[in-house]
PDB file of N, H, CA, C and O in Angstrom:
ATOM      1  N   MET A   1      27.274  20.788 -60.680  1.00  0.00           N
ATOM      2  CA  MET A   1      28.630  20.345 -60.601  1.00  0.00           C
ATOM      3  C   MET A   1      28.736  19.293 -59.506  1.00  0.00           C
ATOM      4  O   MET A   1      27.918  19.242 -58.588  1.00  0.00           O
ATOM      5  N   ALA A   2      29.754  18.464 -59.622  1.00  0.00           N
ATOM      6  H   ALA A   2      30.419  18.506 -60.368  1.00  0.00           H
ATOM      7  CA  ALA A   2      30.017  17.437 -58.622  1.00  0.00           C
ATOM      8  C   ALA A   2      31.411  17.648 -58.048  1.00  0.00           C
ATOM      9  O   ALA A   2      32.336  18.047 -58.756  1.00  0.00           O
ATOM     10  N   VAL A   3      31.547  17.371 -56.745  1.00  0.00           N
ATOM     11  H   VAL A   3      30.796  17.047 -56.170  1.00  0.00           H
ATOM     12  CA  VAL A   3      32.856  17.414 -56.106  1.00  0.00           C
ATOM     13  C   VAL A   3      33.545  16.095 -56.421  1.00  0.00           C
ATOM     14  O   VAL A   3      33.013  15.029 -56.111  1.00  0.00           O
ATOM     15  N   THR A   4      34.725  16.156 -57.035  1.00  0.00           N
ATOM     16  H   THR A   4      35.158  17.022 -57.287  1.00  0.00           H
ATOM     17  CA  THR A   4      35.394  14.954 -57.539  1.00  0.00           C
ATOM     18  C   THR A   4      36.557  14.482 -56.674  1.00  0.00           C
ATOM     19  O   THR A   4      37.110  13.410 -56.920  1.00  0.00           O
ATOM     20  N   LYS A   5      36.939  15.268 -55.659  1.00  0.00           N
ATOM     21  H   LYS A   5      36.490  16.139 -55.459  1.00  0.00           H
ATOM     22  CA  LYS A   5      38.027  14.853 -54.771  1.00  0.00           C
ATOM     23  C   LYS A   5      37.888  15.584 -53.450  1.00  0.00           C
ATOM     24  O   LYS A   5      37.232  16.622 -53.378  1.00  0.00           O
ATOM     25  N   PRO A   6      38.504  15.046 -52.397  1.00  0.00           N
ATOM     26  CA  PRO A   6      38.414  15.720 -51.106  1.00  0.00           C
ATOM     27  C   PRO A   6      38.951  17.159 -51.206  1.00  0.00           C
ATOM     28  O   PRO A   6      39.965  17.414 -51.857  1.00  0.00           O
ATOM     29  N   THR A   7      38.271  18.056 -50.567  1.00  0.00           N
ATOM     30  H   THR A   7      37.448  17.849 -50.039  1.00  0.00           H
ATOM     31  CA  THR A   7      38.665  19.463 -50.616  1.00  0.00           C
ATOM     32  C   THR A   7      38.121  20.179 -49.391  1.00  0.00           C
ATOM     33  O   THR A   7      37.289  19.629 -48.669  1.00  0.00           O
ATOM     34  N   THR A   8      38.572  21.370 -49.155  1.00  0.00           N
ATOM     35  H   THR A   8      39.248  21.817 -49.742  1.00  0.00           H
ATOM     36  CA  THR A   8      38.017  22.195 -48.087  1.00  0.00           C
ATOM     37  C   THR A   8      37.321  23.386 -48.729  1.00  0.00           C
ATOM     38  O   THR A   8      37.578  23.728 -49.883  1.00  0.00           O
ATOM     39  N   GLY A   9      36.452  23.997 -47.974  1.00  0.00           N
ATOM     40  H   GLY A   9      36.243  23.719 -47.037  1.00  0.00           H
ATOM     41  CA  GLY A   9      35.733  25.151 -48.497  1.00  0.00           C
ATOM     42  C   GLY A   9      35.642  26.247 -47.454  1.00  0.00           C
ATOM     43  O   GLY A   9      36.008  26.061 -46.294  1.00  0.00           O
ATOM     44  N   ILE A  10      35.156  27.370 -47.886  1.00  0.00           N
ATOM     45  H   ILE A  10      34.859  27.521 -48.829  1.00  0.00           H
ATOM     46  CA  ILE A  10      34.926  28.518 -47.012  1.00  0.00           C
ATOM     47  C   ILE A  10      33.427  28.788 -47.013  1.00  0.00           C
ATOM     48  O   ILE A  10      32.816  28.932 -48.071  1.00  0.00           O
ATOM     49  N   GLN A  11      32.839  28.855 -45.818  1.00  0.00           N
ATOM     50  H   GLN A  11      33.336  28.738 -44.958  1.00  0.00           H
ATOM     51  CA  GLN A  11      31.412  29.141 -45.701  1.00  0.00           C
ATOM     52  C   GLN A  11      31.225  30.554 -45.180  1.00  0.00           C
ATOM     53  O   GLN A  11      31.899  30.969 -44.238  1.00  0.00           O
ATOM     54  N   SER A  12      30.315  31.288 -45.790  1.00  0.00           N
ATOM     55  H   SER A  12      29.768  30.951 -46.555  1.00  0.00           H
ATOM     56  CA  SER A  12      30.010  32.655 -45.368  1.00  0.00           C
ATOM     57  C   SER A  12      28.517  32.791 -45.141  1.00  0.00           C
ATOM     58  O   SER A  12      27.714  32.154 -45.822  1.00  0.00           O
ATOM     59  N   THR A  13      28.150  33.623 -44.182  1.00  0.00           N
ATOM     60  H   THR A  13      28.802  34.140 -43.628  1.00  0.00           H
ATOM     61  CA  THR A  13      26.747  33.963 -43.966  1.00  0.00           C
ATOM     62  C   THR A  13      26.519  35.343 -44.560  1.00  0.00           C
ATOM     63  O   THR A  13      27.262  36.284 -44.282  1.00  0.00           O
ATOM     64  N   ILE A  14      25.487  35.450 -45.376  1.00  0.00           N
ATOM     65  H   ILE A  14      24.883  34.686 -45.602  1.00  0.00           H
ATOM     66  CA  ILE A  14      25.184  36.707 -46.055  1.00  0.00           C
ATOM     67  C   ILE A  14      24.547  37.670 -45.057  1.00  0.00           C
ATOM     68  O   ILE A  14      23.594  37.316 -44.363  1.00  0.00           O
ATOM     69  N   GLY A  15      25.070  38.866 -44.992  1.00  0.00           N
ATOM     70  H   GLY A  15      25.844  39.153 -45.556  1.00  0.00           H
ATOM     71  CA  GLY A  15      24.578  39.871 -44.053  1.00  0.00           C
ATOM     72  C   GLY A  15      23.367  40.632 -44.585  1.00  0.00           C
ATOM     73  O   GLY A  15      22.987  40.488 -45.747  1.00  0.00           O
ATOM     74  N   LYS A  16      22.778  41.434 -43.726  1.00  0.00           N
ATOM     75  H   LYS A  16      23.087  41.551 -42.782  1.00  0.00           H
ATOM     76  CA  LYS A  16      21.658  42.296 -44.121  1.00  0.00           C
ATOM     77  C   LYS A  16      22.156  43.332 -45.118  1.00  0.00           C
ATOM     78  O   LYS A  16      23.320  43.731 -45.089  1.00  0.00           O
ATOM     79  N   ALA A  17      21.264  43.759 -45.998  1.00  0.00           N
ATOM     80  H   ALA A  17      20.319  43.435 -46.022  1.00  0.00           H
ATOM     81  CA  ALA A  17      21.624  44.774 -46.985  1.00  0.00           C
ATOM     82  C   ALA A  17      20.401  45.628 -47.299  1.00  0.00           C
ATOM     83  O   ALA A  17      19.262  45.200 -47.112  1.00  0.00           O
ATOM     84  N   THR A  18      20.655  46.827 -47.772  1.00  0.00           N
ATOM     85  H   THR A  18      21.581  47.174 -47.924  1.00  0.00           H
ATOM     86  CA  THR A  18      19.576  47.702 -48.229  1.00  0.00           C
ATOM     87  C   THR A  18      19.949  48.257 -49.599  1.00  0.00           C
ATOM     88  O   THR A  18      21.125  48.376 -49.944  1.00  0.00           O
ATOM     89  N   GLU A  19      18.939  48.586 -50.353  1.00  0.00           N
ATOM     90  H   GLU A  19      17.984  48.490 -50.073  1.00  0.00           H
ATOM     91  CA  GLU A  19      19.174  49.263 -51.624  1.00  0.00           C
ATOM     92  C   GLU A  19      18.027  50.225 -51.870  1.00  0.00           C
ATOM     93  O   GLU A  19      16.941  50.080 -51.309  1.00  0.00           O
ATOM     94  N   ARG A  20      18.281  51.194 -52.705  1.00  0.00           N
ATOM     95  H   ARG A  20      19.163  51.312 -53.161  1.00  0.00           H
ATOM     96  CA  ARG A  20      17.259  52.176 -53.048  1.00  0.00           C
ATOM     97  C   ARG A  20      16.826  51.924 -54.484  1.00  0.00           C
ATOM     98  O   ARG A  20      17.661  51.814 -55.382  1.00  0.00           O
ATOM     99  N   LEU A  21      15.513  51.833 -54.697  1.00  0.00           N
ATOM    100  H   LEU A  21      14.835  51.922 -53.968  1.00  0.00           H
ATOM    101  CA  LEU A  21      14.947  51.509 -56.001  1.00  0.00           C
ATOM    102  C   LEU A  21      14.024  52.622 -56.463  1.00  0.00           C
ATOM    103  O   LEU A  21      13.444  53.348 -55.655  1.00  0.00           O
ATOM    104  N   ARG A  22      13.900  52.741 -57.763  1.00  0.00           N
ATOM    105  H   ARG A  22      14.370  52.152 -58.419  1.00  0.00           H
ATOM    106  CA  ARG A  22      12.956  53.692 -58.353  1.00  0.00           C
ATOM    107  C   ARG A  22      12.476  53.094 -59.667  1.00  0.00           C
ATOM    108  O   ARG A  22      13.274  52.573 -60.446  1.00  0.00           O
ATOM    109  N   TYR A  23      11.178  53.166 -59.912  1.00  0.00           N
ATOM    110  H   TYR A  23      10.529  53.589 -59.279  1.00  0.00           H
ATOM    111  CA  TYR A  23      10.624  52.691 -61.174  1.00  0.00           C
ATOM    112  C   TYR A  23      10.020  53.880 -61.896  1.00  0.00           C
ATOM    113  O   TYR A  23       9.211  54.618 -61.333  1.00  0.00           O
ATOM    114  N   ASP A  24      10.420  54.062 -63.155  1.00  0.00           N
ATOM    115  H   ASP A  24      11.076  53.462 -63.612  1.00  0.00           H
ATOM    116  CA  ASP A  24       9.840  55.090 -64.009  1.00  0.00           C
ATOM    117  C   ASP A  24       9.266  54.406 -65.232  1.00  0.00           C
ATOM    118  O   ASP A  24      10.015  53.866 -66.046  1.00  0.00           O
ATOM    119  N   GLY A  25       7.944  54.420 -65.376  1.00  0.00           N
ATOM    120  H   GLY A  25       7.336  54.858 -64.715  1.00  0.00           H
ATOM    121  CA  GLY A  25       7.290  53.788 -66.516  1.00  0.00           C
ATOM    122  C   GLY A  25       7.269  54.694 -67.734  1.00  0.00           C
ATOM    123  O   GLY A  25       7.416  55.911 -67.621  1.00  0.00           O
ATOM    124  N   ALA A  26       7.083  54.085 -68.906  1.00  0.00           N
ATOM    125  H   ALA A  26       6.963  53.096 -68.998  1.00  0.00           H
ATOM    126  CA  ALA A  26       7.044  54.831 -70.165  1.00  0.00           C
ATOM    127  C   ALA A  26       5.878  55.821 -70.201  1.00  0.00           C
ATOM    128  O   ALA A  26       5.942  56.835 -70.896  1.00  0.00           O
ATOM    129  N   ASP A  27       4.809  55.523 -69.445  1.00  0.00           N
ATOM    130  H   ASP A  27       4.757  54.699 -68.880  1.00  0.00           H
ATOM    131  CA  ASP A  27       3.625  56.391 -69.439  1.00  0.00           C
ATOM    132  C   ASP A  27       3.734  57.541 -68.450  1.00  0.00           C
ATOM    133  O   ASP A  27       2.767  58.276 -68.248  1.00  0.00           O
ATOM    134  N   GLY A  28       4.909  57.710 -67.824  1.00  0.00           N
ATOM    135  H   GLY A  28       5.695  57.113 -67.988  1.00  0.00           H
ATOM    136  CA  GLY A  28       5.103  58.781 -66.864  1.00  0.00           C
ATOM    137  C   GLY A  28       4.907  58.368 -65.416  1.00  0.00           C
ATOM    138  O   GLY A  28       5.206  59.136 -64.501  1.00  0.00           O
ATOM    139  N   TYR A  29       4.403  57.147 -65.202  1.00  0.00           N
ATOM    140  H   TYR A  29       4.161  56.523 -65.945  1.00  0.00           H
ATOM    141  CA  TYR A  29       4.227  56.656 -63.832  1.00  0.00           C
ATOM    142  C   TYR A  29       5.585  56.482 -63.165  1.00  0.00           C
ATOM    143  O   TYR A  29       6.528  55.997 -63.789  1.00  0.00           O
ATOM    144  N   THR A  30       5.685  56.871 -61.919  1.00  0.00           N
ATOM    145  H   THR A  30       4.919  57.266 -61.412  1.00  0.00           H
ATOM    146  CA  THR A  30       6.912  56.665 -61.159  1.00  0.00           C
ATOM    147  C   THR A  30       6.567  56.288 -59.724  1.00  0.00           C
ATOM    148  O   THR A  30       5.572  56.751 -59.168  1.00  0.00           O
ATOM    149  N   THR A  31       7.387  55.458 -59.147  1.00  0.00           N
ATOM    150  H   THR A  31       8.195  55.081 -59.599  1.00  0.00           H
ATOM    151  CA  THR A  31       7.182  55.098 -57.744  1.00  0.00           C
ATOM    152  C   THR A  31       7.899  56.058 -56.817  1.00  0.00           C
ATOM    153  O   THR A  31       7.653  56.057 -55.611  1.00  0.00           O
ATOM    154  N   GLY A  32       8.783  56.875 -57.364  1.00  0.00           N
ATOM    155  H   GLY A  32       8.983  56.875 -58.344  1.00  0.00           H
ATOM    156  CA  GLY A  32       9.669  57.642 -56.508  1.00  0.00           C
ATOM    157  C   GLY A  32      10.735  56.689 -55.979  1.00  0.00           C
ATOM    158  O   GLY A  32      10.731  55.506 -56.320  1.00  0.00           O
ATOM    159  N   THR A  33      11.623  57.178 -55.171  1.00  0.00           N
ATOM    160  H   THR A  33      11.626  58.139 -54.894  1.00  0.00           H
ATOM    161  CA  THR A  33      12.687  56.337 -54.630  1.00  0.00           C
ATOM    162  C   THR A  33      12.187  55.642 -53.372  1.00  0.00           C
ATOM    163  O   THR A  33      11.650  56.280 -52.466  1.00  0.00           O
ATOM    164  N   MET A  34      12.373  54.316 -53.329  1.00  0.00           N
ATOM    165  H   MET A  34      12.809  53.798 -54.065  1.00  0.00           H
ATOM    166  CA  MET A  34      11.934  53.505 -52.196  1.00  0.00           C
ATOM    167  C   MET A  34      13.127  52.729 -51.661  1.00  0.00           C
ATOM    168  O   MET A  34      14.034  52.378 -52.415  1.00  0.00           O
ATOM    169  N   GLY A  35      13.125  52.467 -50.380  1.00  0.00           N
ATOM    170  H   GLY A  35      12.387  52.752 -49.768  1.00  0.00           H
ATOM    171  CA  GLY A  35      14.152  51.628 -49.779  1.00  0.00           C
ATOM    172  C   GLY A  35      13.694  50.182 -49.745  1.00  0.00           C
ATOM    173  O   GLY A  35      12.522  49.907 -49.486  1.00  0.00           O
ATOM    174  N   LYS A  36      14.597  49.267 -50.001  1.00  0.00           N
ATOM    175  H   LYS A  36      15.549  49.490 -50.212  1.00  0.00           H
ATOM    176  CA  LYS A  36      14.312  47.839 -49.914  1.00  0.00           C
ATOM    177  C   LYS A  36      15.305  47.248 -48.913  1.00  0.00           C
ATOM    178  O   LYS A  36      16.512  47.454 -49.036  1.00  0.00           O
ATOM    179  N   ILE A  37      14.792  46.514 -47.923  1.00  0.00           N
ATOM    180  H   ILE A  37      13.811  46.348 -47.823  1.00  0.00           H
ATOM    181  CA  ILE A  37      15.647  45.886 -46.923  1.00  0.00           C
ATOM    182  C   ILE A  37      15.635  44.375 -47.161  1.00  0.00           C
ATOM    183  O   ILE A  37      14.573  43.759 -47.255  1.00  0.00           O
ATOM    184  N   MET A  38      16.824  43.793 -47.257  1.00  0.00           N
ATOM    185  H   MET A  38      17.686  44.293 -47.181  1.00  0.00           H
ATOM    186  CA  MET A  38      16.963  42.344 -47.438  1.00  0.00           C
ATOM    187  C   MET A  38      17.575  41.784 -46.160  1.00  0.00           C
ATOM    188  O   MET A  38      18.636  42.230 -45.725  1.00  0.00           O
ATOM    189  N   GLY A  39      16.909  40.819 -45.570  1.00  0.00           N
ATOM    190  H   GLY A  39      16.047  40.457 -45.924  1.00  0.00           H
ATOM    191  CA  GLY A  39      17.264  40.335 -44.245  1.00  0.00           C
ATOM    192  C   GLY A  39      18.556  39.552 -44.132  1.00  0.00           C
ATOM    193  O   GLY A  39      19.092  39.410 -43.033  1.00  0.00           O
ATOM    194  N   GLY A  40      19.066  39.044 -45.230  1.00  0.00           N
ATOM    195  H   GLY A  40      18.631  39.159 -46.123  1.00  0.00           H
ATOM    196  CA  GLY A  40      20.289  38.256 -45.161  1.00  0.00           C
ATOM    197  C   GLY A  40      20.038  36.908 -44.505  1.00  0.00           C
ATOM    198  O   GLY A  40      18.901  36.439 -44.448  1.00  0.00           O
ATOM    199  N   GLY A  41      21.100  36.287 -44.010  1.00  0.00           N
ATOM    200  H   GLY A  41      22.024  36.668 -44.056  1.00  0.00           H
ATOM    201  CA  GLY A  41      20.973  35.013 -43.320  1.00  0.00           C
ATOM    202  C   GLY A  41      21.274  33.804 -44.193  1.00  0.00           C
ATOM    203  O   GLY A  41      21.526  32.717 -43.673  1.00  0.00           O
ATOM    204  N   GLY A  42      21.254  33.973 -45.505  1.00  0.00           N
ATOM    205  H   GLY A  42      21.050  34.856 -45.927  1.00  0.00           H
ATOM    206  CA  GLY A  42      21.590  32.872 -46.402  1.00  0.00           C
ATOM    207  C   GLY A  42      23.061  32.504 -46.252  1.00  0.00           C
ATOM    208  O   GLY A  42      23.845  33.258 -45.677  1.00  0.00           O
ATOM    209  N   ARG A  43      23.420  31.354 -46.768  1.00  0.00           N
ATOM    210  H   ARG A  43      22.783  30.741 -47.235  1.00  0.00           H
ATOM    211  CA  ARG A  43      24.824  30.929 -46.692  1.00  0.00           C
ATOM    212  C   ARG A  43      25.348  30.619 -48.071  1.00  0.00           C
ATOM    213  O   ARG A  43      24.605  30.190 -48.954  1.00  0.00           O
ATOM    214  N   GLN A  44      26.624  30.837 -48.246  1.00  0.00           N
ATOM    215  H   GLN A  44      27.228  31.185 -47.529  1.00  0.00           H
ATOM    216  CA  GLN A  44      27.272  30.442 -49.490  1.00  0.00           C
ATOM    217  C   GLN A  44      28.569  29.727 -49.139  1.00  0.00           C
ATOM    218  O   GLN A  44      29.236  30.054 -48.157  1.00  0.00           O
ATOM    219  N   ILE A  45      28.907  28.749 -49.959  1.00  0.00           N
ATOM    220  H   ILE A  45      28.365  28.483 -50.757  1.00  0.00           H
ATOM    221  CA  ILE A  45      30.121  27.969 -49.750  1.00  0.00           C
ATOM    222  C   ILE A  45      30.973  28.075 -51.007  1.00  0.00           C
ATOM    223  O   ILE A  45      30.482  27.880 -52.119  1.00  0.00           O
ATOM    224  N   THR A  46      32.232  28.380 -50.824  1.00  0.00           N
ATOM    225  H   THR A  46      32.630  28.539 -49.920  1.00  0.00           H
ATOM    226  CA  THR A  46      33.178  28.463 -51.932  1.00  0.00           C
ATOM    227  C   THR A  46      34.151  27.307 -51.817  1.00  0.00           C
ATOM    228  O   THR A  46      34.790  27.119 -50.782  1.00  0.00           O
ATOM    229  N   LEU A  47      34.261  26.525 -52.898  1.00  0.00           N
ATOM    230  H   LEU A  47      33.742  26.678 -53.739  1.00  0.00           H
ATOM    231  CA  LEU A  47      35.176  25.382 -52.935  1.00  0.00           C
ATOM    232  C   LEU A  47      36.317  25.642 -53.916  1.00  0.00           C
ATOM    233  O   LEU A  47      36.216  26.498 -54.795  1.00  0.00           O
ATOM    234  N   ASP A  48      37.382  24.902 -53.752  1.00  0.00           N
ATOM    235  H   ASP A  48      37.464  24.207 -53.038  1.00  0.00           H
ATOM    236  CA  ASP A  48      38.487  24.930 -54.703  1.00  0.00           C
ATOM    237  C   ASP A  48      37.949  24.424 -56.049  1.00  0.00           C
ATOM    238  O   ASP A  48      37.488  23.286 -56.133  1.00  0.00           O
ATOM    239  N   THR A  49      38.000  25.235 -57.080  1.00  0.00           N
ATOM    240  H   THR A  49      38.375  26.160 -57.011  1.00  0.00           H
ATOM    241  CA  THR A  49      37.419  24.850 -58.384  1.00  0.00           C
ATOM    242  C   THR A  49      38.101  23.647 -59.015  1.00  0.00           C
ATOM    243  O   THR A  49      37.510  22.993 -59.874  1.00  0.00           O
ATOM    244  N   SER A  50      39.330  23.337 -58.612  1.00  0.00           N
ATOM    245  H   SER A  50      39.810  23.868 -57.914  1.00  0.00           H
ATOM    246  CA  SER A  50      39.980  22.152 -59.184  1.00  0.00           C
ATOM    247  C   SER A  50      39.362  20.859 -58.659  1.00  0.00           C
ATOM    248  O   SER A  50      39.637  19.787 -59.200  1.00  0.00           O
ATOM    249  N   ALA A  51      38.531  20.936 -57.614  1.00  0.00           N
ATOM    250  H   ALA A  51      38.307  21.806 -57.175  1.00  0.00           H
ATOM    251  CA  ALA A  51      37.863  19.757 -57.075  1.00  0.00           C
ATOM    252  C   ALA A  51      36.487  19.557 -57.680  1.00  0.00           C
ATOM    253  O   ALA A  51      35.781  18.628 -57.290  1.00  0.00           O
ATOM    254  N   LEU A  52      36.087  20.391 -58.612  1.00  0.00           N
ATOM    255  H   LEU A  52      36.661  21.147 -58.930  1.00  0.00           H
ATOM    256  CA  LEU A  52      34.746  20.329 -59.212  1.00  0.00           C
ATOM    257  C   LEU A  52      34.805  19.875 -60.669  1.00  0.00           C
ATOM    258  O   LEU A  52      35.749  20.169 -61.402  1.00  0.00           O
ATOM    259  N   LYS A  53      33.779  19.159 -61.048  1.00  0.00           N
ATOM    260  H   LYS A  53      33.012  18.920 -60.452  1.00  0.00           H
ATOM    261  CA  LYS A  53      33.672  18.748 -62.452  1.00  0.00           C
ATOM    262  C   LYS A  53      32.251  18.933 -62.927  1.00  0.00           C
ATOM    263  O   LYS A  53      31.944  18.645 -64.084  1.00  0.00           O
TER     264      LYS A  53
END
């Protein structure tokens, strides 16, 4: 997309997050429940959609 007119946006920094994962294969293999830690730090910017084309 392209910004087609002057606009303002909101910038956010993504925080740390954790999730619990488990894999169960068709052959009976399982990993059990594991924790996954994601460090965060990425950024996202939200713009007024009327300024985008």
